[in-house]
N, C-alpha and C positions, 0 to 999 in steps of 0.2 A: 628619796632624793630631796629631803627637806632643806639641805644646805645649798642647793642650787638656786642661784639668784634668778628671779623672773626677768623677762626682757624689759628694757627701758626704752620708752618712746618719748622723744623730746619734740615739743611743738611750741610755736612762737606767736606773738602778736606782731603787728606791723612796726611798732615803734622800736622794738629790740633789733629787728633785722635792719632797719634803716639807720640804726646807730652804729653799725659795724662795717667791716670791710671783708675782703676775700679771706685774709689770714684769720680773722676772728671767726668767720663762718666755718672755716675748715677746722678750727679748734672745737667748735660746738659739736661737730660730727663725731668727735672721739668719745663722747659720753654714751651715745646710743643712736638708734635710728631716728632720723629727723623727719618730721611731718610739718607741712605748712597748711593751715586752713585755706580753703579755696577763696574765701573773701579777702584774705591777706595777700594771696598771690595776685588776685585781680587788682587790688589797690596798688601794689608795687608796679604792676604792669601799666596801670593808668599813669603813675608818676613818671614813667620813662619819657613821656612826651608832653605832659600837662602839669608838671610840678610848678609851684609858684616860685620856688628858689632853684637856681641852677645846680646847687650842691646836691639837693634832693634828687634832681633828675640824674645826675652822674652816679649817685649811689644806687638808684633804682636800675639803671642800665647795667652797672657792674654786677648787681645781684642776679639779674636775668641771665647774664653771661655765665656766672658761676653756677646757677641752678641747672643750666642745660647739661652740665657734665658732673654734677655733684652726686646724683643718685638719691636726692631728696624726693619725698613723695608729697603730692598734693592730695588732700583728703576733703571730701564733701560731706563727711559725717555730720549729723545734726540731731540733737536731742534737747527737748525743752525741759525746763525745770522752773519751779516757782521762784527760786532765788535768782534766776537768770532772765526773768521777764522784764521788759522795759518799764521804768517807773512812770513815764508819761507817754501819751500816744504820739504827739508830734515831737520827734527828736531830730537832732542835727545829724548830719552825715557821719560825723565822728562817733557820736553816741550809738548810732545804728551799727557802725562797724564793730564797736566794742561788744555789743550784745550778740551779734552774729558770730564773732570770734569765740566768745564764751560758750555759746551753744554748740559750736563745732567741736571744741575741745571736750566738752562733756559727752558729746556723741562718740568721739574717738575712745574715751574711757569706757563707754558702754559696749562698744564693738570689741574691745580687747580687755576682757575682765581679768585675764591672767598676766597682764603686763602692767608695769608702773608707768603712768602717764605723767611726765614732768612738764608743766606749763611755765614758760619763761615770759615774764612781762615786767616792765619797770613801773607799772601803774599799780600802786598799793590798793586802791579801792577795787580794782578788778581782781587782784589776788585774793582779797578778803571775800569777794563775791564767789569765787571758785571754791574757796575753803568751806563756805556755808552750804555748799551742795552736799557735803558729807560722803562723797564717793571714797570707797576704801582703797582705790588704786589711782588716786589723783592727788597731786600736790603741786604747789606753785613756788617758784623762786625767781630772783631777779637775774638780769643778764650778767652782772658782776659775779654772782654766786656760780652761775654756770661756767663762766670763763675760768674761775679759780678751780672749780672741780675738774675741768678739762686739762688744765695745765699742771696742777699739783696732785691730782688723783685723790682729792679730799672731798668726800660727799658732804653736802650741807646737812646740818642736823635734822631738818624737817624731812629731807629725802630719806635719810637713814631710818628715822622713826616710821615713816610711812612704808618703807620697804620691809621692815621687820613685821609690821602689822599685816601687810599683804601676804608675807610668807606664812605667818601663822594661820591666816584665813585659808590659804591654799592647802596647807597641810591638813587642817581639819576637814576641808571639803574632800580631799583625796582619801582620807581615812574613812569618811562616811561612805564614799563611793565604793571603796574596797570592801567594807562591811556588807553593804547591800549586795555587792557582786558575790561575796562568799555565801550569803544567805540564799541568793538566787541560784548559785551553783549547787548548793546542798539540796535545795528544793527540786531542782532539775534532776539531780542524781537520784534522789529518793523516788521521784516519779518514774524515772527510767528503770530503776530497779524493780519497783512494783509492777510496772508494765511488762518487764521481762519475765518476772515470776508468773504473772497471769498468762502470758503467752506460752511459757513452758508448761503450765498446768493444762492449758487448752490443747497444746500440742501432744502432751502425754495421753490425755483422754481421747483425742482424735486417733492417736496411734493405736491405743488399746481397742477402740471401737473398730478401727480398720482391720486390726488383727482378728478380732472376733468375727467380723463380717467375712473375712477371707476364709477363716476356718469353717464357718457355717456353709459358705459357698462350696468349699472343697468337699465337705461331708455330703451335702446335697448332690453334688456332681457324682461322687463315688457311689451313693445309693442308687442314683438313676442309672448309672452304668451297670451296677450289679443286678438290679431287678429287671431292667429293660422296659419298665413301664412306670407311670406316675402312680403314687399311692392313692387308692380310692378312699372316699369318705365312708365311715362305718354306716351300715343301714340303720334307718330309724326304727325303733321298737314299735311294733304294730299296736301294742297295748297302750302306747302313750296317748294320753287324752288330748282332745282337740285344743284345750286351753294352753297346753304347753307347746303346741306347734307354733311355728312362726305365722304371723298374720297373713303374709303373702301366700304361704302354703295352704292355710285354711281357706282363703278366698278361692284358690285354684280348685281345692277339693269340693267346695260348695257350688261354685259357678261353672264347673266343667260340664259341657253338654254331653248328653248320652248319644251313643251311636244309633243311627237310623235303622240299620239292619237288625240289631238285637231287639229294639223296641217293637218292630213289626212282627217278628216271630213270636215274641211274648204275647202280644195282643191276639194273634191268630190262635195260639194254643189255648189261651184262656177262653176265647169264643167257642172253639170246638168242644172244650170241656163242658162249658155251660150248656151247649146244645145237647151233648150226650146225656148229661144229668137230667135235662128237661125231658128227653125222650123216655128215659128210664122212669121218671116220675109219672109221665102220662101212661106208660104201660102198667105200672102198679095200680094206678087209679082205675084203669080199664079193667084190670083183673078183679078188683074189689067190687066195683059198682056194676060191671057188666052192662053197660049202656049200649044196647044194640043199635039204637038210632045214631048215637055218636060214632059207633064203630063203622056203621054202614056209610056214614057221611065222610069220615076222615081217613079211614084205613086205606081205601083205594088211592088216596092222594099221597100216602106215605111211600117212601122209597122201599124197594123190594127187600133189602136187608132188614129194614125195620119191620115190614110185614111178617117176614119169616120169624123174626125174633118174637113178635107179638103172638103169632100162632103157636110157637113153641111153648109160650107161657100159658095160652088158653087153647087147648086142643078142640074146644067146641067150635 
C-alpha cells in the first residue's frame, strides 16, 4: 500500500487562529485532523476576558464557542530540541509562548511518526526554526497557504515534497519490517521442523523400546507360567579358585564360624585316640623292659580292660 497517503495532522499557533473567524476555521478542518497546542488554547482562553483590545476578546470568545463543537483536539505533547531552545533566559511572555508552541508541535511529530504534521504560522522566523529541526514528518506553511489548500484542493509545494519523502521513508521501513518478519518466520519454521523431527525420532525410539520391553515381559511371563518356578542360578564350580570368587563370598567362606557340636566331637575323638595310642605304647615298653617295680606300682591303678590287655601280652 505504498500509494496510500499517510494521515495529515494540522496544528496552529495563536496568531493564525486569532486572525480568522468561524467560517475560516471550518475551512481549515477540511485538510485534516486539527490539533491545538495546550499553550495556545490557554492563551486564547485568557484573551476571552483580559484582552487589551475588544476585537481580540470577541474573536477569542467566538473561537471558544466554535471549539466546543468542532471536534478539534488539544495536545500537551512536548519534546525539546536544540533548535527550539530559547536564545536568552529572560524572555517576554510572547517569546515564551512561541518556544512552548514550537516544542509542542515537535512533540506531536514525535508522537505520530507515521503522520504528516503541518504547522501553520504567519511568523517566518518560527517556520524557519521548525524547518531546522529536520523532522521527516513535519513541515510549516502560512495561514493563506492552508486556506487556499482547503478551498482549491491544491497542496502547497513544501507539503507535497514532505509528503512524498515521508511515503518513501514509510515504504522502506515497511519493507525492512517485512524482510525481518520473513527471516524470523523462516527461522521459526526451521526450528519447529527440527524440533518435530527430533520429537519423532525420540517417539520412535521410545515406541521400539516399549515394544521390546513388552515382548520381553510377555516372554518372561510365558516362561514363568510354563515352568511354574523361577529359573535358578547355575551352581558354582567347586574347582573354581578363591581368587575368582566374589569378595563377599570369600569373606563369608573365611569368616564363617564352625558349629559347636562338630568341634566338640572332633576334640573328644582325638583325645580318646591319643589315650589309646599312649596305652599301647606303655604296654609295648612294658613288654620290652619288663620293669616289675613299675608294673607293681601302676598296673593295679590301670582299668581292668587295660590290665587284661597287658596280661594277654605278658603271660608272666
